[in-house]
N, C-alpha and C positions, 0 to 999 in steps of 0.2 A: 504494499500500500504505498503511495506516495503520501508524505507530508508535504506542506506548502514549498519547503525549499527544494525538495527533490522535483517536485512539479515543476517549479521554476526553472530548474537546471534542464529539465525536459523540452519545456517550451523553448528555451534558448536554443537548445541544440536543432530543434525543428524550425527554427528561425519565426517563432511565434511570440518573442518577447523583444521589446525595444526598452534600452536604459535611457532615461532622461537625465542628463549630467548637470543642466541648469538649475539652480535653486528655483523653485515654485511655492507659491503662497497657497496655503490650504483654503482659503477662502477663494472660490471660484477657479482660480488658475489651474489647479490640479485637476478639476473635473473638465475643465476646457481643453487640457493637454489628453485626457481620457477619449474625450468626443473626438478630437482631431486624429487620434490613432485608428479610429475605425474598430475592426475587429481585433487589432494586435493587443496582446497583453503588455502593460506598461508598468516599469519599476522607476518611480522617481526617488533617486538617490539622495537629493537634498531637500529638505523641506523647510521653509522658514520657520524659524522659533523651534524647532525639534531636532534632535539627534536620530529620530527614527524615519526610516524610508516609507514610502507608501506604494503599495502595489494594487493594481486594479486591472480590470477587463480580463481577468483570467479565464472567464467562460464567454468571451467575444464573439465566439462563433461555434458552429457545430464541431469543427476540426478540434478544438479544445476538449469537448466532451469526448470524442473519440480517443484523444491522448489520455486523458483522464481515466478512462476505463479500458484502454488496450483493445479497441475494437473499431472496425470499419463502420462506415455510414450504412452500408447495405445490411450488416448484421447485427447493428447497434441495438434496435428495439428487441429482437428475440433474444439476444445476448443479455440484456439487461433483465427481461423477464426470467430467463433462466436462472440467473444469478439471485435474483431477489426472492425465487420461490425456495431457497434454502438458507434461510437466515442464519447468521453466525454471531452468537452473543458477545458482548464486549468483555475484556478480560482486566481485572483490576490489578495494578501493579503498585508497588510502593514508591517509585520515583519517576520522574520524566523531565525531558527539557524544559516545559513549561513551569518547573519548581526552581529554576536556576537562580530566580530574584523573587523575592517576597516582600511586598509593601503593605503594612497595616496601618490603622489609625491616620494619625497626621501625614504620614509618609506616603499615603496614597493621594494622588492629585490627578484627575482626569487631564487636566491642562498638559501634562507631560506627553500625552498621546497626540499625534498629529491629525485629529479628527477634523474631517473635512466639512466645508460649508459647499454644497454640490450644485444647486440650482439657484437662479437669482431671488425667486420669492419665498424661499425655503425660511422657516422659522428660526433657524440657528444651524448650530454644528451638529452633526449625525452621524452615530455609528449605524451603519447599513450592512455591514457584513460580519456582524457578531451573531454566531449561532446561540440562541437562547436556549439555555438548558434548565428546565423544573422537573420537580418530581412530586408526583401525587402518591399518598399511601396505598391506594388501590390501584392505579393505573401505570404506575412505574414513571421511567424518565420519558420526557417529550423534547424534541429537539425542532427548532424552527427559527426562521428568520423573521424579525421585527425590527422595525426602525427605532432608534433610541436617540432621543433628544437631550443633549447636554445642557444641564441646568446649574451646574457648579461643580466644585473639585470632587464632590463624592455624591452626587445626585443627578438622576436623569429622568426624564420621562420615557413612556414606552407605550407603542402603540397596541392595543389589546382589542381587536374588533370583536363583535359579539359572535362572529362565526367562528372563532379560532378556538384551538384547544387551550391556548395561554388564558383565555378568558374564563373557560370552564375551570382550570385548574386555580385561578385566582379567585374566582367564586367560591368554590369549594373550602379554600383556605379560609377565606373571610366568614364563611358559614360557621366555621369552627372557631372562630374569633382568633386566628392566627396569621401572622404574615406568611407570604409564599417566599420560601428561598429561592434564589435565582442565581445562575451563573451566566457569563456572557464569554464565549469562547471566539477569539479574534485570529484568523490567520489559521486555518486547519487544513486538513487533507480534504481534496477535492471530492472524495467520496461521501464525505460527511456533509458537505454543502448541498451535494446532488439528492442524498438521503433526506436532509431538511426539507425538501420541497416535495415529499411524498405526502399524498393525501390517503387518510386511512382511519380507523378507530382509535378511540382516546388511548386503548392500551398498545397500540402498534409502537414497538421499540425501534426507533430510528438508527440507535446504535447498531443494532443487529442488521439492518439494511445496509448500512455502510460497511459492515464487515462483509456481507454477502458481495456488495460491490468489489470489495478489493480482494476477497478470497481468503481473509484471515481477520481474527478478531482485531477491534480497535481497543489499543491499550488505554484505559482511563485511570486516573488518580482522584484520590478524595480531595476536596476542596479543604481549606485551612479554616474557615469560619462556618462553613455550612455543611448539610448532609447531602451533598451533591457531587456526582463524579463527573469529571470533565476530562476532554481528550489529552492524553500525555504530552503530545508533539504539537498541542497548540502554541502560536507565538505569545498569545496575550489572554488571560483569563480574569474577569472582573467578576467578583462574589459579592452578593449583597441580598437585600429583602426587599420586598413590595409590601409596606405596612398597609394594614387592614384600613378600608374605607376611606383611603385618601386619594382624593383626584385633583389633577391641576391642568392648566391649560398647555396642550401640547400641539404642535403644527404651526404652519402648513409644511407639507413635504412632497416634492414632486415624485409622482407615482408612476409605475411600471408602464401605464397607458400613454403617459406623456402630458397628463394634464395635473393639475392640483385637485384634490377631492374637496368639495364643497364643505364648509364648515357648518357650525351650528346656525350661523345667521343666513345659509345658503350660498354666500359667497366664499371665495377662498379665504380661508382663516383657521384659527385654532379649534381644538375640541378639548373636552375634558376626559383625561386619561390617568392611569395609575403612575406612579413614580417608583423609581428604584433607589434606595439608600445604599451605598456601596460601603464594604468593611474591609475589603483585601483585594489587592491585584497580584498575580504571580504571572511571571513571564519569562522567556528565554533571555540569555545575554544577547545583546545587541537584536532586539525583537524587530520583525517586520509587520507594520500595521496594513491591514487590508480592507479595501473599500469595494463595493459594487456600484458601477456607474449605472444610474437609473434615470429616465428620462423617455424621450419620444422615442419609439422603436426605429431601427433595432438597436437594442441595448443589451448587455450580457445577462441581466436578469430574466430576459425572455428566453435565451438558450439554456440558462442554468435549470429552468422549471420544465422545459419543452419535453425532455426525455421522460421524467416522471409522470407528467401529465399525458402523454401519450401512451405511456403503459398503463395508467390508470384508466383511460378512456377504452383502450383495447379490452381490459378485463371487464368493464362495465358494460360495453357493447356484446361481448362474448357470452354475457349471461342469457342474452336473449337471441342472438344470432351466432350460431356455433363456429360458422366460418368468416371469421373477420381476417381481412388480407393486409391492411395497413391502416395507419392513422397518422395524421399529420395537423399539426397547428401552425399556419401562417405566420410570419413574422408580422405582416400588416393587421393582423386581428390580436396582435399584443401577446402572442403565445397563449392566449387564455379564451378571449371571446369568440373567436372563429375556428372550426375544426372541420376537417375532411375526413370521411371513413370510407374504405373501400371493402365491399363484401361479396362472397359468392352468394349470389341469390337463389334459394331454392323454392320458395314458394311467395305468392303475392302476399304483400303487406310487409315482407321482411324489411325493406326500406324504411317504412314508417315506424316499426317497431324500433329499428336501430337509432332512429331520429329522437324517439321518445325517450330513450334511454341516454342519449346524448344531452338533450335539453335539460333532463332533469337531475343531470349529475351535479356535485358539489364543486365541480370545477369552475363553473360560473360561464359555460358556453352561451352565446347569445345566437350565433348564426352557425347552423350545422349544414354539411352536404354529404349525402349518401350516394357513392358512385359504385359501378360495377368493377370486378377485379381486372378489367383490361385497362382501366384508367389510372394514370399515375398521380397518386394524391399529392405530390410534391410539384408536379408541372402545372402552373396556374392556367396555362392555355388548354391543357387537358382537361382540366376540372370544368372550366367555363365552356368548353365545347360540350361536356355531358351536360350541363345545366341547360345549354341552349338548345340541344338536340334530343335531349331524353326525358324532359320535363314539361308539365303544363301546370304552371304555378298554381291556378286554381283547384285543380285536383292533386297535385304532388306536393302542396306547400302546407306546413304545419305550424300553426301560430299558438303562442302561449302568452297571454296578457297578465300583467300585474304578478310577474314572477319576482322571487327574491334576487338580489344582485349581488354581485362580487366586486364593490369599488368600481362601479360604472360611471364615468362623467356624464354620460347623456341623460341620466335620470332626471337631470333639472329640467328636461322637456316634458316630463310627465309630473308625478307628483313629489319628486325627489327622494322617493323610497323605494319604488319598484321598477323593473325592467320589462320590456316585451322581448320574446324570444321567436326565432323563425327557424325552420329548417325546409330543405328541399330535397325530395327523393328524387334523384337523378338516375335512377336504374332503369334498365328496359323491361318491359312486362315480359312474364314467362310463357303465357298461354297465348296472349294476342301475337299474330305475326308482326315481325318488325324489320324495317329495312336493313339490310347487310351493310356492314361498314365497307367502305372502298379504301383499297390499299393495294401495294404491289404485293406479290407472293413473298411471304416472311423468308422463305429459304433464299431468294433471290437477293433480297435486301441484306441479309446476313453474308452473302456471297461477296457482294460489292463493298460492304463495310470491311470485310475481312481484307479485301485486296484493293483497298483505296489507293494506295500509293502507286500501283501500277496503273490505275485510270489516270493518275497525275503525271506519269511518264518518269515515276522517280525509281 
């Protein structure tokens, strides 16, 4: 399993990493550099006011996901599903690199970290690549990414939306009259970041998913001040508590869809969220701070969540349609709102059953398309051709009104609370005769393709 440093070395070998030598300001400049780099991973070696470098864009394109998991794009979904079907529980160890330095009490100061101010209208400086690790007496550990807004040397806010497992864990702790212990791990193995994006039941152990992805247990160490286990190879870990029944202003923060989420007033602004009070920080010698570039797609958050979402949707649709062939979340749909699924259709109605499963999933799909297996779901021309030639919208369209939404900015066009969903069954009928597709014989095309250099006289 790669840790962050091993992964950076691999990216550099593959020429997927660039190093920025010029000193950058953590307010806007570092994120502007990340944006300019496109899909390239970026290591900013000198950050104004800090001795700690910043790395980002580690998941800036699908190639980096392939490198993280050691698989090709063609086999990625199948390989991912094969691995996660065999979870590997974490292994507790006595020590790890993350314990090389320990800061407690007054020695802990978030200002020593190069926490960035990412987008222009953000509410402040945010940790957005910190894997939040919490534990419940019944459900065990939960790992997820949540934005964390710095509020002082030992205090932050945290976004805990009502649909998240974090929200449930907080509520359960508060009902017991207890604070929720929380750790924030920054700069972790890529398998942990990918596992943190998996949707599943409350008792899903993301540590075991990360172990499955890497083929061996995740080594974890016990925290210094709380009863939580954290990755032994993390660069930085913050330990703290979420005190009971305490809410403060949090936000705004640019979201994965490229907009700011409306605040309580309806316009871009803050909302009331829990706070974290920190008690300790442990870290490596000469740690590296990791960020995730968030903004108008395509950004790395989109690619980070794409594979877990594709696997989740594959599983969901397969429960109603046994022969699912492929799943894809187009980047323009923010890696979440739009999805295309190809199936082998066996009976009439299969397309609409697949649509029903897609639109009802917790992923937050607003627009879904179901196509036949001869359609390449990753080719937008192929998908649009299927929609144009294999569907009648009045018969093949499915609409759901007043549905729950997942951070959808367009809800302001409705009641501000619900969204509408639409799906298209772009599959050919089975019983009704349908025109044949016109194309050159496949064998002849393969012959020409194989011998193309001869046709060019080379």
